[in-house]
C-alpha positions in Angstrom: -117.6 38.9 128.4 -115.8 41.6 126.7 -117.8 44.4 125.1 -118.8 43.4 121.5 -118.9 45.6 118.5 -122.6 45.4 117.5 -125.2 47.1 115.4 -126.8 49.8 117.1 -129.3 52.4 115.7 -128.6 55.3 118.0 -132.0 56.8 117.0 -135.1 57.1 119.1 -137.2 55.4 116.3 -134.9 52.6 116.0 -134.2 53.1 112.3 -130.6 52.7 110.7 -128.7 55.1 108.8 -126.0 52.2 108.4 -127.2 50.2 105.5 -125.6 47.0 106.9 -127.1 47.8 110.3 -130.6 48.1 108.4 -130.0 44.5 106.7 -128.9 43.2 110.3 -132.0 44.3 111.7 -134.1 43.1 108.8 -132.7 39.6 109.3 -133.8 39.8 112.8 -137.2 41.1 112.2 -138.4 38.9 109.5 -138.0 35.2 109.8 -138.4 33.1 106.5 -141.6 33.2 105.2 -141.9 29.4 104.8 -140.2 28.6 107.9 -141.1 25.3 109.4 -143.3 25.8 112.6 -143.4 23.0 115.3 -146.8 23.8 115.9 -148.0 23.1 112.3 -151.0 20.8 112.2 -150.0 17.3 111.0 -152.6 17.7 108.2 -151.3 20.8 106.9 -147.5 19.2 106.6 -148.1 18.0 103.1 -149.5 21.2 101.8 -146.3 23.1 103.5 -143.8 20.5 102.0 -145.6 21.2 98.5 -145.3 25.1 98.9 -141.5 24.5 100.0 -140.9 22.5 96.8 -142.6 25.0 94.7 -140.7 28.0 96.1 -137.3 26.2 96.0 -137.7 25.6 92.3 -138.7 29.2 91.9 -135.7 30.2 93.9 -133.3 28.1 91.8 -134.5 29.8 88.6 -133.9 26.6 86.7 -134.0 27.5 82.7 -136.7 26.0 80.5 -134.8 23.9 78.1 -135.6 22.0 75.1 -135.1 18.3 75.1 -131.3 17.5 75.5 -129.4 14.2 74.3 -129.1 11.6 77.0 -126.0 10.9 78.9 -123.3 9.4 76.8 -120.9 6.7 78.0 -117.1 7.9 77.3 -115.3 4.9 78.8 -115.1 2.1 81.0 -112.6 0.3 82.8 -112.6 -2.6 85.3 -111.8 -2.2 88.9 -111.5 -4.6 91.9 -115.1 -5.4 92.8 -116.7 -2.9 90.4 -116.4 -1.1 87.2 -115.7 2.5 86.6 -117.5 4.4 83.9 -117.1 7.9 82.6 -120.4 9.7 81.2 -121.0 12.9 79.8 -124.4 14.5 80.6 -126.1 17.6 78.7 -128.1 19.5 81.1 -128.7 22.3 78.6 -127.6 23.8 75.4 -123.7 24.6 75.4 -123.2 22.7 78.5 -121.4 19.3 79.4 -121.6 17.9 82.9 -119.2 14.9 83.2 -119.8 12.3 86.0 -118.3 9.0 87.0 -120.3 5.9 87.8 -119.0 2.9 90.1 -121.1 -0.2 89.4 -120.6 -3.1 91.8 -119.9 -6.3 90.1 -122.7 -8.3 91.7 -125.5 -6.0 90.6 -127.6 -6.6 87.5 -131.1 -6.4 86.2 -131.9 -9.4 88.3 -130.3 -8.0 91.3 -130.7 -4.4 91.2 -128.7 -2.4 93.7 -129.5 0.9 95.5 -128.0 4.0 94.1 -126.3 7.0 95.6 -125.4 10.5 93.9 -122.4 11.9 95.6 -121.5 15.6 95.8 -117.9 16.6 97.0 -116.8 19.2 99.3 -115.4 22.5 98.1 -112.7 21.9 95.6 -112.5 18.2 95.7 -113.0 16.9 92.1 -115.4 13.8 91.2 -112.1 11.9 90.8 -111.3 12.0 94.4 -114.7 10.7 95.3 -113.9 7.5 93.2 -110.4 7.0 94.6 -108.9 8.0 91.4 -105.8 10.0 90.4 -106.4 13.7 89.7 -106.9 14.4 85.9 -103.1 15.2 85.5 -102.5 11.8 86.8 -101.0 12.9 90.2 -102.5 11.5 93.5 -105.0 14.0 95.0 -103.6 16.6 97.1 -106.8 17.5 99.4 -106.7 16.8 103.1 -108.4 13.9 104.5 -108.3 12.4 101.0 -108.6 8.8 102.2 -112.0 9.6 104.2 -113.4 11.9 101.4 -113.6 9.0 98.8 -117.3 8.7 99.5 -118.4 7.1 96.0 -115.8 4.5 96.5 -116.8 3.7 100.0 -120.6 3.4 98.9 -119.7 1.2 95.9 -117.7 -1.2 98.2 -120.9 -1.4 100.3 -122.8 -2.4 97.2 -124.3 0.8 96.0 -124.1 2.1 92.4 -122.4 5.3 93.2 -122.4 8.5 91.0 -119.4 11.0 91.6 -120.1 14.6 90.3 -118.0 17.8 90.3 -119.0 21.1 91.9 -119.3 23.9 89.3 -115.8 25.2 88.2 -113.9 22.3 89.9 -111.7 19.7 88.2 -112.9 19.3 84.5 -115.4 22.1 84.8 -112.6 24.7 85.9 -111.1 27.1 83.3 -107.7 28.4 83.1 -108.7 32.0 82.3 -110.4 32.2 85.9 -109.7 29.1 87.9 -111.5 30.5 91.1 -115.2 30.2 91.6 -115.6 34.0 92.2 -116.2 34.8 88.6 -118.5 31.8 88.2 -120.7 33.1 91.1 -120.6 36.7 90.3 -121.4 36.4 86.4 -123.9 33.8 87.1 -125.8 36.1 89.4 -125.8 38.7 86.8 -127.2 35.9 84.2 -129.8 34.8 86.6 -127.8 31.5 87.3 -126.6 31.5 90.8 -123.7 28.9 91.7 -126.2 26.9 93.7 -128.7 26.6 90.9 -126.0 25.5 88.4 -124.7 22.9 91.0 -128.2 21.4 91.3 -129.6 21.7 87.7 -126.4 20.3 86.2 -126.7 17.2 88.4 -130.1 16.6 87.6 -129.4 14.4 84.3 -127.1 12.3 86.5 -129.6 11.8 89.1 -132.2 10.9 86.3 -129.6 8.5 84.8 -129.1 6.8 88.2 -132.8 6.3 88.7 -133.3 4.8 85.1 -130.6 2.2 84.9 -131.9 -1.3 84.8 -129.3 -2.4 87.6 -130.6 0.1 90.0 -133.6 -0.1 92.1 -135.4 3.4 91.5 -137.0 3.1 94.8 -133.6 3.1 96.6 -131.7 6.1 95.4 -130.1 8.7 97.9 -128.0 11.7 97.6 -125.1 12.2 99.7 -122.8 15.5 100.1 -119.9 16.7 102.2 -119.5 20.4 103.0 -120.2 22.5 100.1 -121.9 19.3 98.5 -124.2 18.8 101.3 -126.4 21.5 100.0 -127.2 20.2 96.5 -127.6 17.0 98.0 -130.2 18.2 100.2 -131.6 20.6 97.6 -131.9 17.7 95.1 -133.8 15.5 97.7 -136.3 18.3 98.6 -137.0 19.0 94.9 -137.4 15.2 93.9 -139.8 13.4 96.0 -138.4 10.1 94.5 -135.0 10.6 96.4 -135.4 8.1 99.2 -132.9 9.2 101.6 -130.2 12.0 102.1 -126.8 12.1 103.8 -125.9 15.8 105.0 -122.1 15.5 106.0 -121.7 18.9 107.5 -122.8 20.6 110.7 -126.3 21.8 110.9 -127.5 25.4 111.5 -129.8 28.2 110.9 -127.7 30.2 108.5 -129.8 33.4 109.3 -129.0 33.2 113.1 -125.5 32.6 112.1 -125.3 35.8 109.9 -127.1 37.8 112.8 -124.7 36.5 115.6 -121.6 37.0 113.5 -122.3 40.6 112.5 -123.2 39.6 108.7 -119.6 38.4 108.4 -118.6 37.6 104.6 -118.5 34.0 103.5 -117.5 32.7 99.9 -119.5 33.9 97.5 -120.6 30.9 95.8 -122.5 29.9 99.3 -124.9 32.8 98.8 -128.3 31.9 97.3 -130.3 34.8 96.0 -133.8 35.0 97.8 -133.2 31.9 99.7 -133.2 33.3 103.3 -136.3 35.3 102.5 -138.3 32.3 102.4 -136.4 29.2 103.8 -133.3 28.1 105.7 -131.6 24.9 105.3 -133.2 23.2 108.5 -136.4 24.2 106.9 -135.5 22.2 103.9 -134.6 19.1 106.2 -137.9 19.4 108.0 -139.6 19.4 104.4 -138.0 15.8 103.8 -139.9 14.1 106.6 -140.6 11.2 106.8 -137.8 10.2 104.3 -134.6 9.1 106.1 -132.2 11.9 106.8 -128.8 11.6 108.3 -126.7 14.5 109.7 -123.2 13.3 110.4 -121.5 16.3 111.9 -124.1 17.6 114.5 -124.3 21.2 114.8 -126.5 23.5 116.9 -128.6 21.2 119.1 -131.5 23.7 119.4 -131.6 24.2 115.7 -131.4 20.4 115.0 -134.3 19.9 117.2 -136.5 21.9 114.8 -135.8 19.2 112.2 -136.5 16.5 114.9 -139.8 18.0 115.5 -140.9 17.7 111.9 -140.1 14.0 112.0 -142.0 13.6 115.3 -144.9 15.4 113.9 -145.2 12.8 110.9 -144.5 9.8 113.5 -141.0 8.9 112.1 -138.6 10.0 114.7 -136.3 7.0 113.7 -135.9 8.2 110.2 -134.1 11.1 111.4 -130.6 10.5 112.7 -127.9 12.9 114.1 -124.3 12.0 115.0 -122.0 14.6 116.1 -118.3 15.1 115.8 -116.6 12.7 118.3 -115.4 15.8 120.3 -119.0 16.8 120.9 -120.6 13.2 120.9 -122.4 13.5 124.2 -124.4 16.4 125.9 -121.7 16.5 128.7 -119.1 17.6 126.3 -121.4 20.1 124.5 -121.0 23.1 126.9 -123.0 25.6 124.8 -126.0 23.5 123.8 -128.2 25.7 126.1 -126.2 28.8 125.7 -127.8 31.4 123.5 -125.9 32.9 120.7 -124.9 36.6 121.3 -124.3 39.1 118.6 -120.8 40.2 117.8 -119.4 36.6 118.0 -116.2 35.6 116.0 -116.2 32.7 113.8 -114.2 30.7 116.2 -116.8 31.5 118.9 -119.7 30.5 116.6 -118.1 27.3 115.6 -117.6 26.3 119.4 -121.3 27.2 120.0 -122.2 25.2 116.9 -120.3 22.1 118.1 -118.0 22.2 115.0 -114.6 20.4 115.3 -113.2 22.4 112.2 -109.8 20.3 111.7 -111.9 17.2 111.5 -114.5 18.3 108.9 -114.4 15.3 106.4 -116.6 12.7 105.0 -117.5 10.2 107.8 -117.6 6.8 106.1 -117.7 5.0 109.5 -121.0 6.9 110.0 -122.7 7.6 106.6 -122.0 4.3 104.7 -123.3 1.9 107.4 -126.5 4.3 107.8 -127.2 4.1 104.1 -126.6 0.3 104.1 -129.3 0.1 107.0 -131.6 2.6 105.3 -131.7 1.3 101.8 -130.7 -2.4 102.1 -127.3 -2.4 100.0 -126.6 -5.9 98.7 -130.4 -7.0 99.4 
C-alpha cells in the first residue's frame, strides 16, 4: 500500500497544533454519546430509544409555532388507476410546503389503503417522483428518471403515496440563489439547519397522510432515496406511529467515514449540527427496532451488522432486511467486508470498501415496492 497522507501530532504529548488534526483526533476519541451498544440489556432498549428520540428532536431544533392552517387542496386531476392531487401545507408562519398525493382509485373509507411519504434524492423535484413533467412542462432531465418515480410505483402497487420536495428544490427553489449552499449556511446562522427544515416542513404532509379516511393510519411508511433517505429515517425515528421505513441508499457510520477519508468535505446540506456528538445514522436505524426497516443499497457490512444486532436484541431479526447493489450481492463479491478501513482513503477507495456501485445509485423499485407491499399489505 502506498504511503498515505494522514494526521500526525508530531508531539510527545499527542496534542495537535493543527485544528483539523485536532478535530480528526476528537472524532476518533469520542464516540457518539447515545451510540447503540450491542451489549445493551433488552430491558433498557425502550429507554434508550426514548432518549434517542428526545435528543434527536433537540438536535433538530424545531421551532415552537402557533397552530397553522391545515393543508389546502389546490387541484385534482385523474390519472390511469389513481387521481393526482396538489396540496399546500403550512408548517410555520411565512412558509408554504407543497406536496403531491397519488390516491389509487380502489381505496376509499371502506377500503383504506396503506400510505407512504416519499422523499426524493438530491435535486429531483416531487413531480419526478410522481412521474409528472417538470414545472416548466419539459420531461425530467435527471438520470435514472424511470426508476426514481417512487411515488408512482407505490401508487400503482396500492399505496396512497405522497411526493415531497427537498428544501430549495423544484417549487421551493429561488432564482436569486438557486443552489442549496445559501439555504444551508444562512439556515445554520438562523438556527435552522437544512436537515431540520427538510424534516419539519414534511411533518404536515405526514400528518395529512395519517389523517385521511381512505388511509389506514396503522400502515403508514416513509421512503427516501439518497439525500431523501435521511429525512425518511428521521421522520420514522421521531414518530413512533410510522410503521416502516425504506432507506434507499448505502449504509455507513458517517463518523468512521470522516475519519478514514481525512475529514474530506461533503456538500454543506449534508451536515447536521451536533448530530455526530450524540448519534450516527445506524444508531437511528437501531432505534427503530422492531419496526420494519429496509436498506436497499447495502453498505459497510460490519456497520450494517450493528443495526442487525438491535433487531436480534428485540427478537425481530426478520423485520430488518438488507439488499446490496447487484454488483455486491453476495459475500464472495464483497472483497472488503472483513478489511478494516484505513486513514487517508480516497472517496473511490471508501466506496469500494462500502460496497457502493456509484453509477447505479437510484431508487430500486424491484426491491423497495415488493418489500413494502409484503410489510404493510397493500391492497389488503
